[in-house]
N, C-alpha and C positions, 0 to 999 in steps of 0.2 A: 197491525190493527186500527182497523179505523171505527167505529161505531155513532150511535149517540146512547148513551143515555137519562136514566129519571133521576132527576136528588127521592132521594127516599127520607134524608133526614137533615138541619140544621144543625151544629150545634151552635152559641157563641161564646167562646174561652173569654173577650175580652173585649175593649170597643176595638180595636182593632188587629185580631183575632179569630175564626170561625173555622169550623170545623164541615166538612161537603159528605155528605156516604151517597153511594151514587149507582145505582142495578151494573153487577160485573159480568153479565152477556156471559162469552166466554171469552172474555178476557183469561189470559193469566201472563205473568210476569211471574221476578225475581224476586225476592227486600234490597231496599236499593233499587232499587229501579223508579225513572223517573217519565211521565207523563206528561202532554200537550192538552191543554181546558181551551176549547173555544166554545161558541154562541153559535144555534144554526144559520143565525141570518149576519154572521160579519166570521169576518174573517184574523181578526185582532185574536190571539190568544199566550197563551206564560202556558212556562214548564212550575209540574210541579209534581216534587217528592211523591212517590205511595207512601199515607203513613197506613195503611190498615193488611197484616200477612197475606202473606199468599192463598191462607187456607179459607178466611172471608169468605160467607159470599154474597161481599157487596169492597166496592171499594171508598178505601175513602181518603184528600187533600186536605192538609193541612195549607187554606192560607194566610199572610197576614194583607190589610189590606193599608194599600200604602194612600194617604197624600195626593190627592190632582189625581191618583192614577185610575184614568179613566176603566180600562179595566176590571182593577177589583174595586172599583167602587161599585164597578156593574155584579160582580159578580156579588155581592156584599149581597144585593136586595132583591137574590134569585131564593124560591121557597119551593115548598116541596110538589112532585109534581114537575115542577120546570125541566125542560130539556138540555142534552147542555154534550158540543159533541168528542170525546178520546182518541187522540191518537198517542198511540206506543205500542209496547212500552219502548222503551226507551233509555240506555244509559250499561255502563259496564261499576261500576258502586255495589260490586256485592259483598259478600260472604267467600271464603275458601273453604266449603264442602269439610272437606281433613280436617282444616283447624278450628273450624266447632266444635270439634270428635270434644280437641282438647287442650288446644289455648285460651286463655284473660282475653275479650276481648275489654277493652280503653274506648269507651266510647265519648266524646266532645264536641260540644253542636253549641254556635249562639243564639237566643231565637230561637228563630221552627230549624234551622237546618239538627230540630230533633226530628224531621217526620219521618225520614230513610231508615235512622234509631229504630223507634217504632214499630219500621216492620220487623225491622232485625228481631228485635226479643218477641211481637207477636209471632216472629217466624218456628226460631229456635227458642220456647221453652223454659229448657233444661242447658243456657247456653251460661257461660261460667261469664258475667259481665262489671263493670263499672260506669257508670253514666255523668256525664260531669255537664251537667248549661247551662248558661251563662245569659243571665237575663240583668236587664237593670234592674225590675222594682222588683220590688215576692208578686205585686199582683200579672207579674207576666211568666208565670211557674204556668205552665200549658201538662194538664192536668194527671199530673206525679202519681195518681191511681191505680194509673197505667203500666207503674212500674216495679219492683223489690223495693220498701226503704229502706231498706241496709246498704242498693247498690243503688242510691242515685245522691249527687250531691248538688245541690243550688250552689253558684258563684254569681252573689249578686250585686252591681259595680256599685248600688246607689240605695241614699236612705238604709234606717235602722233595719237589725234581721237577724232573724234565730239562725240562718243561715251560711255560710258561710263570703265574707264580706271580701269582694273583690272580685278580678277576673278570673274566667281562666290560669289567664297567663302569673297572676299572682299563684292559684292551688297546690296550679302545677310546679311552680318555682320552689314553696315553701313547701311540698310535703314529698319526698318518697315515692318512685316510681317504678309500678314493674317493666323492669329490662325488657322480662321475657315475652310480655304481650304482645299483642299486632291491636295498634291506637288506627284510628275510623272521626277520621277531621272536617267535623263539616259547615259551614256556616258560610259567614264572611271574609275575604280571601289576604284581611288585614291578622286578621285574627288565628288561621293558620299559618299562613305564614313565622305570628310569630312565636304560637305551639309549638313549630313543627322543628322553629329553631333551637327548642327548650328541651326538648326528645333527645335531639341529636349532640347537644351540650352532654347532658347530661347522660346519655351513651343509646340509649334505642339504634337501633340495622335501620338504618332509613328504607330496605327491604317491610320493612312492618309501622312503614306508618302511610297512609290510603289512608288520599283528602277526592273534596268534594264542594267548590268554590261556587254557592251562590251569587254574587257577585264582590 
C-alpha cells in the first residue's frame, strides 16, 4: 500500500532523535514490520520500523538524524501538517502469536533498534518481556515511560550512570539468562552478531534467536 500521510505531531527526544506521528488511513501492519518513507517531491526514501502499536489510530516512526544525511536532515525540518509518502508494510520481524501466549520474550536493542520492540509491547500489553536497551549516554534513553520499569534495563556504555554500566554484551555475559525465552535482537550488525554468539554459548537454541540488523 502506498499513500500520502499527514504529520500529526513531532516529538524531539534529543538532538539526534525524533518521533513523527502520522495519519494512518487504512494502513494495516503487524508489529515488527517497517515502512518506506519519502517526500512527495523526491524519490529518495528510507526504511523505518514502525514504532506504534497495531491498534493505534496513527502511525509513528522513530528517526535518528544522521550528520550530513540529506534525507534525515530534511526529515528533521518537517512540521505538523506536512505530507510524507508511505509505502508498506514490509518485513517479517514479527512475533509468533502462539509464543506470545506462553513464552517469555527478551528484546535486545541498540539505539533506535528499540522501535519494533515498542510496537510489540504496545500491541501485546500482557506480553511477558524483558527489554535491554544499549545506549551510549543516559540522555539517549528513548521514552522509557513506554515500558514497565521492572522490565527495562538500560546498558549505558559511556559516562557515570545509575543504570547498568557497559554494553548489552557485558550485561548478558555477567548475568544469568533464561534459556527457555525467545530472543529478538535489533540494531547494528556488530551488536547482533556478538549477542547471538553469547546467547548460543550460554545454551540458547539458535531457533529461539531472531534478528533484524539496521546497518
